[in-house]
One Martini backbone bead per residue (centre of mass of N, CA, C, O) as a GRO file, in nm:
protein
  392
    1MET     BB    1  13.169   8.256  10.453
    2THR     BB    2  12.892   8.402  10.455
    3ALA     BB    3  12.663   8.589  10.631
    4VAL     BB    4  12.415   8.421  10.551
    5ALA     BB    5  12.537   8.133  10.600
    6ALA     BB    6  12.601   8.181  10.903
    7THR     BB    7  12.272   8.249  10.974
    8ALA     BB    8  12.082   8.023  10.864
    9VAL     BB    9  12.048   7.836  11.106
   10ASP     BB   10  11.913   8.079  11.311
   11LEU     BB   11  11.685   8.228  11.162
   12ALA     BB   12  11.435   8.041  11.220
   13GLY     BB   13  11.459   8.091  11.522
   14ARG     BB   14  11.408   8.397  11.528
   15VAL     BB   15  11.139   8.390  11.393
   16GLU     BB   16  10.986   8.205  11.601
   17ARG     BB   17  11.004   8.405  11.834
   18VAL     BB   18  10.822   8.622  11.702
   19THR     BB   19  10.578   8.443  11.631
   20ALA     BB   20  10.499   8.367  11.911
   21VAL     BB   21  10.431   8.654  12.008
   22ALA     BB   22  10.239   8.740  11.776
   23ARG     BB   23  10.023   8.515  11.827
   24GLU     BB   24   9.956   8.585  12.128
   25HIS     BB   25   9.865   8.912  12.038
   26ALA     BB   26   9.678   8.934  11.780
   27ARG     BB   27   9.383   8.958  11.895
   28ARG     BB   28   9.431   9.219  12.064
   29THR     BB   29   9.548   9.412  11.852
   30ASP     BB   30   9.308   9.396  11.668
   31ASP     BB   31   9.073   9.481  11.858
   32GLU     BB   32   9.247   9.759  11.956
   33ALA     BB   33   9.432   9.889  11.739
   34VAL     BB   34   9.744   9.811  11.817
   35PHE     BB   35  10.059   9.796  11.857
   36PRO     BB   36  10.315   9.538  11.850
   37THR     BB   37  10.529   9.572  12.104
   38GLU     BB   38  10.620   9.281  12.159
   39ALA     BB   39  10.723   9.210  11.871
   40LEU     BB   40  10.926   9.444  11.858
   41ALA     BB   41  11.100   9.340  12.097
   42GLU     BB   42  11.167   9.061  11.952
   43LEU     BB   43  11.306   9.186  11.713
   44ARG     BB   44  11.528   9.312  11.874
   45ALA     BB   45  11.630   9.055  12.043
   46SER     BB   46  11.680   8.861  11.777
   47GLY     BB   47  11.799   9.054  11.531
   48LEU     BB   48  11.598   9.111  11.279
   49LEU     BB   49  11.644   9.420  11.227
   50ALA     BB   50  11.944   9.317  11.101
   51LEU     BB   51  11.914   9.169  10.834
   52MET     BB   52  12.021   9.415  10.614
   53VAL     BB   53  12.284   9.431  10.769
   54PRO     BB   54  12.594   9.425  10.738
   55ALA     BB   55  12.842   9.248  10.898
   56ALA     BB   56  13.041   9.507  10.923
   57TYR     BB   57  12.791   9.628  11.133
   58GLY     BB   58  12.647   9.363  11.280
   59GLY     BB   59  12.484   9.196  11.092
   60LEU     BB   60  12.320   8.947  10.876
   61GLY     BB   61  12.335   8.997  10.545
   62GLY     BB   62  12.085   9.019  10.397
   63GLY     BB   63  11.830   8.966  10.152
   64PRO     BB   64  11.562   8.905   9.956
   65ALA     BB   65  11.528   8.604  10.036
   66GLU     BB   66  11.524   8.661  10.357
   67LEU     BB   67  11.296   8.854  10.355
   68ILE     BB   68  11.084   8.657  10.246
   69ASP     BB   69  11.101   8.435  10.447
   70CYS     BB   70  11.037   8.601  10.699
   71ALA     BB   71  10.773   8.733  10.616
   72GLU     BB   72  10.611   8.479  10.554
   73SER     BB   73  10.623   8.358  10.837
   74LEU     BB   74  10.505   8.591  11.004
   75ALA     BB   75  10.224   8.605  10.849
   76ARG     BB   76  10.101   8.341  10.969
   77ALA     BB   77  10.037   8.506  11.233
   78ASP     BB   78  10.095   8.834  11.138
   79LEU     BB   79  10.061   9.073  10.910
   80SER     BB   80  10.140   9.335  11.061
   81VAL     BB   81  10.428   9.233  11.143
   82ALA     BB   82  10.531   9.177  10.869
   83LEU     BB   83  10.499   9.464  10.745
   84ILE     BB   84  10.679   9.607  10.944
   85PHE     BB   85  10.936   9.447  10.880
   86ALA     BB   86  10.965   9.484  10.571
   87MET     BB   87  10.959   9.804  10.576
   88HIS     BB   88  11.222   9.820  10.747
   89CYS     BB   89  11.409   9.667  10.547
   90GLN     BB   90  11.379   9.871  10.317
   91GLN     BB   91  11.513  10.108  10.468
   92VAL     BB   92  11.786   9.978  10.533
   93ALA     BB   93  11.866   9.914  10.238
   94THR     BB   94  11.881  10.217  10.158
   95VAL     BB   95  12.103  10.304  10.344
   96VAL     BB   96  12.320  10.103  10.252
   97ARG     BB   97  12.324  10.212   9.943
   98TYR     BB   98  12.264  10.551   9.982
   99GLY     BB   99  12.419  10.616  10.204
  100GLY     BB  100  12.647  10.777  10.368
  101ASP     BB  101  12.925  10.716  10.555
  102GLU     BB  102  12.829  10.863  10.815
  103LEU     BB  103  12.548  10.735  10.842
  104ARG     BB  104  12.625  10.433  10.833
  105ALA     BB  105  12.823  10.441  11.083
  106THR     BB  106  12.584  10.542  11.289
  107LEU     BB  107  12.327  10.353  11.225
  108LEU     BB  108  12.385  10.052  11.159
  109PRO     BB  109  12.474   9.958  11.455
  110CYS     BB  110  12.204  10.032  11.589
  111ILE     BB  111  12.039   9.825  11.425
  112ALA     BB  112  12.202   9.575  11.504
  113ALA     BB  113  12.127   9.627  11.823
  114GLY     BB  114  11.809   9.712  11.824
  115GLU     BB  115  11.777  10.063  11.830
  116ARG     BB  116  11.627  10.065  11.524
  117TYR     BB  117  11.320  10.161  11.412
  118LEU     BB  118  11.189  10.196  11.080
  119ALA     BB  119  11.014  10.437  10.897
  120SER     BB  120  10.780  10.544  10.637
  121VAL     BB  121  10.759  10.871  10.461
  122THR     BB  122  10.545  10.898  10.158
  123THR     BB  123  10.291  11.034  10.226
  124ALA     BB  124  10.054  11.278  10.082
  125ALA     BB  125   9.875  11.550  10.057
  126GLY     BB  126   9.771  11.570   9.710
  127THR     BB  127   9.912  11.298   9.548
  128GLY     BB  128   9.743  11.025   9.539
  129GLY     BB  129  10.008  10.833   9.619
  130HIS     BB  130  10.248  10.944   9.475
  131LEU     BB  131  10.580  10.880   9.519
  132LEU     BB  132  10.701  11.112   9.285
  133SER     BB  133  10.566  11.320   9.487
  134ALA     BB  134  10.597  11.667   9.632
  135THR     BB  135  10.481  11.937   9.873
  136ALA     BB  136  10.735  11.929  10.076
  137PRO     BB  137  11.004  12.116  10.121
  138LEU     BB  138  11.345  12.109  10.146
  139ARG     BB  139  11.539  12.316  10.363
  140ASP     BB  140  11.832  12.518  10.344
  141THR     BB  141  11.957  12.705  10.620
  142GLY     BB  142  12.283  12.641  10.677
  143GLU     BB  143  12.237  12.446  10.951
  144GLY     BB  144  12.031  12.270  10.775
  145LEU     BB  145  11.753  12.053  10.732
  146LEU     BB  146  11.421  12.132  10.677
  147ILE     BB  147  11.139  11.983  10.840
  148GLU     BB  148  10.793  11.993  10.688
  149ARG     BB  149  10.560  11.729  10.765
  150PHE     BB  150  10.272  11.561  10.628
  151ALA     BB  151  10.119  11.239  10.708
  152PRO     BB  152   9.842  11.027  10.677
  153ILE     BB  153  10.057  10.769  10.660
  154VAL     BB  154  10.233  10.574  10.930
  155THR     BB  155  10.384  10.304  10.985
  156GLY     BB  156  10.463  10.291  11.316
  157GLY     BB  157  10.534  10.595  11.383
  158ALA     BB  158  10.483  10.603  11.708
  159HIS     BB  159  10.752  10.382  11.737
  160ALA     BB  160  10.972  10.504  11.596
  161ASP     BB  161  11.330  10.594  11.572
  162GLY     BB  162  11.305  10.635  11.259
  163PHE     BB  163  11.316  10.821  10.930
  164LEU     BB  164  11.202  10.803  10.593
  165ILE     BB  165  11.181  11.106  10.386
  166THR     BB  166  10.988  11.262  10.164
  167MET     BB  167  11.095  11.537   9.957
  168GLY     BB  168  11.140  11.825   9.836
  169SER     BB  169  11.383  11.969   9.666
  170PRO     BB  170  11.611  12.173   9.708
  171GLY     BB  171  11.531  12.470   9.524
  172THR     BB  172  11.241  12.343   9.457
  173ASP     BB  173  10.876  12.320   9.332
  174ALA     BB  174  10.888  12.064   9.191
  175PRO     BB  175  10.709  11.766   9.246
  176GLY     BB  176  10.917  11.563   9.079
  177GLN     BB  177  11.135  11.671   9.298
  178VAL     BB  178  11.287  11.414   9.489
  179CYS     BB  179  11.375  11.326   9.818
  180LEU     BB  180  11.584  11.176  10.080
  181VAL     BB  181  11.547  11.157  10.439
  182TYR     BB  182  11.689  11.146  10.765
  183ALA     BB  183  11.536  11.085  11.095
  184GLU     BB  184  11.532  11.126  11.418
  185ARG     BB  185  11.325  11.148  11.673
  186GLU     BB  186  11.496  11.367  11.842
  187GLN     BB  187  11.481  11.576  11.578
  188LEU     BB  188  11.173  11.589  11.635
  189ARG     BB  189  10.846  11.700  11.603
  190ILE     BB  190  10.563  11.493  11.701
  191THR     BB  191  10.231  11.472  11.564
  192GLU     BB  192   9.933  11.325  11.632
  193SER     BB  193   9.654  11.229  11.422
  194GLY     BB  194   9.378  11.099  11.484
  195GLN     BB  195   9.231  10.780  11.412
  196TRP     BB  196   9.267  10.415  11.452
  197GLN     BB  197   8.993  10.249  11.247
  198PRO     BB  198   9.012   9.987  11.080
  199MET     BB  199   8.939   9.702  10.923
  200GLY     BB  200   9.249   9.642  10.877
  201MET     BB  201   9.561   9.637  10.996
  202ARG     BB  202   9.543   9.732  11.307
  203ALA     BB  203   9.844   9.683  11.412
  204SER     BB  204  10.003   9.899  11.228
  205HIS     BB  205   9.948  10.189  11.306
  206SER     BB  206   9.862  10.411  11.059
  207VAL     BB  207   9.914  10.709  11.117
  208ALA     BB  208   9.914  11.055  11.158
  209LEU     BB  209  10.189  11.292  11.079
  210ARG     BB  210  10.382  11.560  11.228
  211LEU     BB  211  10.695  11.680  11.098
  212THR     BB  212  10.960  11.866  11.290
  213GLY     BB  213  11.290  11.967  11.173
  214THR     BB  214  11.654  11.930  11.196
  215VAL     BB  215  11.918  11.820  10.981
  216PRO     BB  216  12.184  11.705  10.867
  217ARG     BB  217  12.327  11.672  10.545
  218HIS     BB  218  12.419  11.365  10.580
  219GLN     BB  219  12.097  11.262  10.587
  220LEU     BB  220  12.104  11.260  10.296
  221ILE     BB  221  11.972  11.037  10.045
  222GLY     BB  222  12.142  11.080   9.816
  223ALA     BB  223  12.044  11.293   9.605
  224GLU     BB  224  11.858  11.581   9.577
  225HIS     BB  225  11.702  11.425   9.310
  226GLY     BB  226  11.724  11.080   9.378
  227PHE     BB  227  11.450  10.913   9.427
  228ARG     BB  228  11.386  10.781   9.159
  229GLU     BB  229  11.631  10.595   9.157
  230ILE     BB  230  11.569  10.451   9.431
  231SER     BB  231  11.282  10.350   9.353
  232LEU     BB  232  11.360  10.171   9.108
  233ALA     BB  233  11.622  10.014   9.220
  234LEU     BB  234  11.473   9.949   9.538
  235PHE     BB  235  11.226  10.041   9.700
  236SER     BB  236  10.996   9.920   9.519
  237PRO     BB  237  11.102   9.617   9.490
  238LEU     BB  238  11.098   9.559   9.795
  239ALA     BB  239  10.815   9.614   9.846
  240HIS     BB  240  10.688   9.407   9.657
  241LEU     BB  241  10.826   9.159   9.783
  242GLY     BB  242  10.741   9.199  10.069
  243TRP     BB  243  10.437   9.219  10.046
  244ALA     BB  244  10.402   8.942   9.885
  245ALA     BB  245  10.501   8.775  10.118
  246CYS     BB  246  10.292   8.855  10.329
  247TRP     BB  247  10.039   8.761  10.165
  248LEU     BB  248  10.129   8.472  10.125
  249GLY     BB  249  10.157   8.388  10.424
  250ALA     BB  250   9.863   8.443  10.508
  251ALA     BB  251   9.734   8.240  10.308
  252ALA     BB  252   9.911   7.982  10.387
  253GLY     BB  253   9.816   7.981  10.679
  254ALA     BB  254   9.519   7.943  10.632
  255LEU     BB  255   9.533   7.675  10.478
  256SER     BB  256   9.678   7.520  10.704
  257ARG     BB  257   9.439   7.556  10.918
  258VAL     BB  258   9.231   7.417  10.755
  259ALA     BB  259   9.374   7.141  10.707
  260THR     BB  260   9.383   7.088  11.010
  261LEU     BB  261   9.074   7.091  11.061
  262LEU     BB  262   8.992   6.863  10.851
  263ARG     BB  263   9.183   6.632  10.998
  264SER     BB  264   9.032   6.635  11.235
  265PRO     BB  265   8.800   6.484  11.412
  266ASP     BB  266   8.603   6.716  11.391
  267GLY     BB  267   8.633   6.762  11.085
  268ARG     BB  268   8.541   6.479  10.986
  269GLU     BB  269   8.256   6.520  11.096
  270ARG     BB  270   8.170   6.821  10.963
  271PHE     BB  271   8.321   6.710  10.692
  272ASP     BB  272   8.307   6.618  10.348
  273HIS     BB  273   8.583   6.482  10.181
  274ARG     BB  274   8.396   6.420   9.907
  275SER     BB  275   8.341   6.694   9.838
  276GLU     BB  276   8.361   6.871   9.554
  277LEU     BB  277   8.338   7.157   9.651
  278LEU     BB  278   8.553   7.150   9.869
  279LEU     BB  279   8.792   7.046   9.689
  280THR     BB  280   8.785   7.285   9.484
  281ARG     BB  281   8.844   7.517   9.679
  282LEU     BB  282   9.112   7.408   9.780
  283ALA     BB  283   9.246   7.404   9.500
  284ARG     BB  284   9.219   7.710   9.436
  285ALA     BB  285   9.381   7.810   9.667
  286ARG     BB  286   9.638   7.672   9.601
  287HIS     BB  287   9.682   7.783   9.314
  288ARG     BB  288   9.712   8.080   9.402
  289ILE     BB  289   9.955   8.038   9.589
  290ASP     BB  290  10.147   7.907   9.388
  291ALA     BB  291  10.160   8.143   9.186
  292VAL     BB  292  10.277   8.349   9.367
  293HIS     BB  293  10.527   8.207   9.445
  294ALA     BB  294  10.647   8.189   9.156
  295LEU     BB  295  10.643   8.488   9.101
  296LEU     BB  296  10.828   8.578   9.331
  297ARG     BB  297  11.078   8.413   9.278
  298HIS     BB  298  11.126   8.524   8.996
  299THR     BB  299  11.154   8.821   9.082
  300GLN     BB  300  11.387   8.787   9.278
  301HIS     BB  301  11.594   8.694   9.063
  302ILE     BB  302  11.591   8.952   8.897
  303VAL     BB  303  11.681   9.139   9.130
  304GLU     BB  304  11.953   8.977   9.191
  305ASP     BB  305  12.098   9.014   8.902
  306GLY     BB  306  12.145   9.340   8.851
  307GLY     BB  307  11.979   9.476   8.663
  308ASP     BB  308  11.753   9.685   8.495
  309LEU     BB  309  11.472   9.791   8.676
  310SER     BB  310  11.368  10.026   8.467
  311ALA     BB  311  11.263   9.846   8.275
  312ALA     BB  312  10.965   9.766   8.147
  313PRO     BB  313  10.947   9.460   8.201
  314VAL     BB  314  11.029   9.479   8.506
  315GLN     BB  315  10.808   9.666   8.592
  316MET     BB  316  10.573   9.474   8.511
  317LEU     BB  317  10.667   9.249   8.708
  318LEU     BB  318  10.651   9.406   8.977
  319ASN     BB  319  10.365   9.500   8.950
  320GLY     BB  320  10.230   9.217   8.900
  321LEU     BB  321  10.304   9.104   9.170
  322LYS     BB  322  10.138   9.299   9.341
  323VAL     BB  323   9.868   9.254   9.216
  324THR     BB  324   9.844   8.946   9.223
  325ALA     BB  325   9.886   8.912   9.529
  326ALA     BB  326   9.657   9.077   9.626
  327GLU     BB  327   9.430   8.921   9.480
  328SER     BB  328   9.493   8.606   9.526
  329CYS     BB  329   9.510   8.595   9.835
  330ARG     BB  330   9.222   8.684   9.882
  331GLN     BB  331   9.082   8.467   9.709
  332ALA     BB  332   9.186   8.224   9.868
  333VAL     BB  333   9.034   8.300  10.136
  334GLU     BB  334   8.755   8.306  10.031
  335GLU     BB  335   8.752   8.000   9.955
  336LEU     BB  336   8.788   7.916  10.253
  337VAL     BB  337   8.530   8.036  10.365
  338ASP     BB  338   8.338   7.872  10.176
  339ALA     BB  339   8.441   7.587  10.269
  340VAL     BB  340   8.379   7.623  10.608
  341GLY     BB  341   8.209   7.863  10.674
  342LEU     BB  342   8.086   8.039  10.941
  343ARG     BB  343   8.225   7.921  11.181
  344HIS     BB  344   8.533   7.905  11.046
  345GLY     BB  345   8.520   8.171  10.841
  346TYR     BB  346   8.350   8.437  11.004
  347PHE     BB  347   8.438   8.405  11.284
  348LYS     BB  348   8.644   8.547  11.538
  349ASP     BB  349   8.669   8.263  11.726
  350SER     BB  350   8.839   8.117  11.521
  351ASP     BB  351   9.127   7.933  11.476
  352THR     BB  352   9.166   8.030  11.167
  353TYR     BB  353   9.127   8.343  11.126
  354LEU     BB  354   8.988   8.450  10.849
  355GLU     BB  355   8.863   8.707  10.910
  356ARG     BB  356   9.121   8.871  10.955
  357VAL     BB  357   9.280   8.803  10.694
  358LEU     BB  358   9.068   8.924  10.504
  359ARG     BB  359   9.080   9.213  10.605
  360ASP     BB  360   9.375   9.251  10.560
  361LEU     BB  361   9.379   9.182  10.242
  362ARG     BB  362   9.201   9.415  10.146
  363SER     BB  363   9.451   9.627  10.161
  364ALA     BB  364   9.640   9.537   9.923
  365ALA     BB  365   9.509   9.709   9.680
  366LEU     BB  366   9.559   9.993   9.845
  367ASN     BB  367   9.869   9.945   9.864
  368TYR     BB  368   9.919  10.098   9.630
  369HIS     BB  369   9.728  10.104   9.391
  370ASN     BB  370   9.646   9.893   9.145
  371ASP     BB  371   9.548  10.105   8.935
  372ARG     BB  372   9.823  10.255   8.904
  373LEU     BB  373   9.982  10.007   8.804
  374ASP     BB  374   9.798   9.937   8.560
  375LEU     BB  375   9.842  10.215   8.411
  376ALA     BB  376  10.147  10.179   8.375
  377ASP     BB  377  10.143   9.905   8.225
  378GLY     BB  378   9.970   9.995   7.981
  379ARG     BB  379  10.188  10.172   7.869
  380HIS     BB  380  10.413   9.949   7.848
  381VAL     BB  381  10.251   9.759   7.646
  382LEU     BB  382  10.267   9.963   7.396
  383LEU     BB  383  10.595   9.940   7.391
  384ASP     BB  384  10.582   9.604   7.397
  385ARG     BB  385  10.540   9.441   7.108
  386LYS     BB  386  10.683   9.149   7.193
  387VAL     BB  387  10.635   9.049   7.471
  388THR     BB  388  10.855   9.065   7.702
  389HIS     BB  389  11.037   8.830   7.897
  390VAL     BB  390  11.178   8.796   8.202
  391GLY     BB  391  11.391   8.523   8.223
  392GLY     BB  392  11.266   8.319   7.989
   0.00000   0.00000   0.00000
């Protein structure tokens, strides 16, 4: 029996524990724009932080399918919590595949024990959000690797126990030579700057951080110039799968709550179930959600097959998943707002909380901007004259 099969029975129970806590605190964390510390505590206690840690290190041994299942379920209660979880899992999977033996041996058991929540430091001033560019070089001092880094957005960074940080490769000033390094919180001097008052995703607490410190060389992940390979083969694919699962869960949860409202005695009095406009809007929302679900699961299978993820058709599929999920999930919730109107679709105190979900989903297109991915895919389209479909 595999590690995943051994934990499949209780995985849903672990998720439900976290979901219950997230749902209890979601309105307050959104109102106050504060990090969901209670949900993080339950992620630790439930063992879900260890989802992507191999069983050999004490983890649950999960993969992309389990990441998608858990993230989608969590997002039905709170999209911020789901994104925090999915991005942590992306970091853990990167350490598992590309970390050296010494780093894996020391870090992975701590994650398995719920002692390490990992945050991602990939944004930088002056790069326009481009993942494969770096302006802050990692310097080899002879005694270790010196990190001096400012990041304008670090999701959950003020509460993270460790960080995966993109830096310019040692010994070069070329912005396209990027490496990835791990740092423990206690190895860094961390300064938080600015205020966090966004429109949506308020509980993600994605503040600006300045990080300074020195780490040993074994905390370099992959080769000195190796982040491009890491990004194409794992980092970006898991990001797009995880994000899409979160956005899908948020939209599906919204539809479920609207359907529950419409079926209730109050809903049957307030809404005309024979209304063609109401039924059409519900159908459109469901169609968008189903389309994202189908694309997500197809992309998951392509990633799990272990082929060359850097190939142009696969890159277009991965980018298309992110763009489609970001747009379609938001559009589905907009259909639901129109379907149920002001009282249940627009007001903050509605039990459907469509207002919060819509604000949260507005950020999806900006989370590694859709325009950047469309631009890359436009170039790929010109090279793919046969319009090749992956796994078709």
